[in-house]
C-alpha positions as CSV (number, residue, x, y, z in Angstrom):
1,M,0.0,-0.1,0.0
2,A,1.3,3.5,-1.0
3,T,2.0,6.1,1.8
4,L,0.1,9.3,2.1
5,K,3.3,11.2,0.9
6,E,3.4,9.0,-2.4
7,L,-0.3,9.4,-3.0
8,L,-0.1,13.2,-2.6
9,A,2.8,13.2,-5.1
10,R,0.8,11.2,-7.6
11,K,-2.2,13.5,-7.1
12,A,0.0,16.5,-7.8
13,E,1.4,15.0,-10.9
14,I,-2.1,14.0,-12.1
15,E,-3.5,17.5,-11.4
16,K,-0.5,18.9,-13.5
17,Q,-1.4,16.5,-16.4
18,I,-5.0,17.6,-16.2
19,D,-4.1,21.2,-16.3
20,D,-1.8,20.6,-19.3
21,A,-4.3,18.6,-21.2
22,A,-7.0,21.3,-20.6
23,R,-4.5,24.0,-21.8
24,N,-3.7,22.0,-24.9
25,E,-7.4,21.2,-25.6
26,R,-8.2,24.9,-25.2
27,A,-5.3,26.0,-27.6
28,E,-6.5,23.5,-30.1
29,A,-10.0,24.6,-29.9
30,I,-9.1,28.3,-30.3
31,A,-6.9,27.5,-33.3
32,K,-9.9,25.5,-34.9
33,V,-12.2,28.6,-34.2
34,K,-9.7,31.0,-35.7
35,A,-9.3,28.8,-38.9
36,L,-13.1,28.6,-39.4
37,M,-13.4,32.4,-38.8
38,A,-10.7,33.0,-41.4
39,E,-12.1,30.5,-43.9
40,H,-15.6,32.2,-43.6
41,G,-14.5,35.8,-43.3
42,L,-16.0,36.2,-39.8
43,S,-14.8,38.7,-37.2
44,V,-15.3,38.8,-33.4
45,A,-18.2,41.2,-33.8
46,D,-19.9,38.7,-36.1
47,L,-19.9,36.1,-33.4
48,G,-22.3,38.5,-31.2
49,G,-19.9,38.6,-28.2
50,R,-20.6,40.5,-25.0
51,G,-23.0,43.4,-25.3
52,S,-24.6,42.1,-28.5
53,A,-28.0,41.7,-26.7
54,R,-27.8,45.3,-25.6
55,S,-26.8,46.6,-28.9
56,A,-29.6,44.7,-30.5
57,R,-32.3,46.3,-28.2
58,G,-30.9,49.8,-28.2
59,T,-28.5,52.0,-26.4
60,G,-30.1,51.7,-23.0
61,S,-31.4,55.3,-22.9
62,K,-32.5,56.6,-19.5
63,V,-36.2,56.7,-18.6
64,A,-37.7,60.0,-17.5
65,A,-38.5,60.4,-13.9
66,K,-42.2,60.0,-12.9
67,Y,-41.7,60.8,-9.2
68,R,-39.6,63.7,-7.7
69,D,-39.0,64.7,-4.0
70,G,-39.4,68.4,-4.2
71,A,-37.3,69.0,-0.9
72,T,-34.1,67.0,-2.2
73,G,-34.6,66.6,-5.9
74,Q,-34.4,62.9,-5.8
75,T,-36.3,61.1,-8.6
76,W,-37.5,57.8,-9.5
77,S,-38.7,56.6,-13.0
78,G,-41.3,54.2,-11.5
79,R,-39.3,51.1,-12.7
80,G,-37.7,48.7,-10.2
81,L,-37.8,48.8,-6.5
82,R,-39.0,51.9,-4.8
83,P,-36.0,54.0,-3.5
84,N,-35.5,54.2,0.2
85,W,-36.5,58.2,0.2
86,L,-39.7,57.2,-1.2
87,K,-40.4,54.3,1.0
88,A,-39.7,56.5,4.0
89,A,-42.1,59.2,2.7
90,L,-44.9,56.9,2.2
91,A,-44.4,55.3,5.6
92,S,-44.8,58.6,7.1
93,G,-48.2,59.1,5.6
94,R,-47.7,60.8,2.3
95,K,-49.1,59.5,-1.0
96,L,-47.4,58.5,-4.2
97,E,-49.3,61.1,-6.0
98,D,-47.6,63.9,-4.0
99,F,-44.4,63.0,-5.8
100,A,-45.8,62.8,-9.3
101,V,-44.0,64.9,-11.8
């Protein structure tokens, strides 16, 4: 039976082999992708990388404020969670209509 020290050494060697194999397979995959891109005249932009969904739906323009606190000037578009300043004002008895723009 192998000792703990021997087993740990074999484990380290196997982990190194796994890392090497993963690195080699990744490099091969990248080379294949680059070759296919060159063959078909594709660029990274053609692949629809990061941000492609955003660019497809627009530039993400801001939404106009629907509610404003007259005292502080803080605003809320009415989308997403209510901001803390509005929650506090509503909890103190004010109405949402009081802040309508």
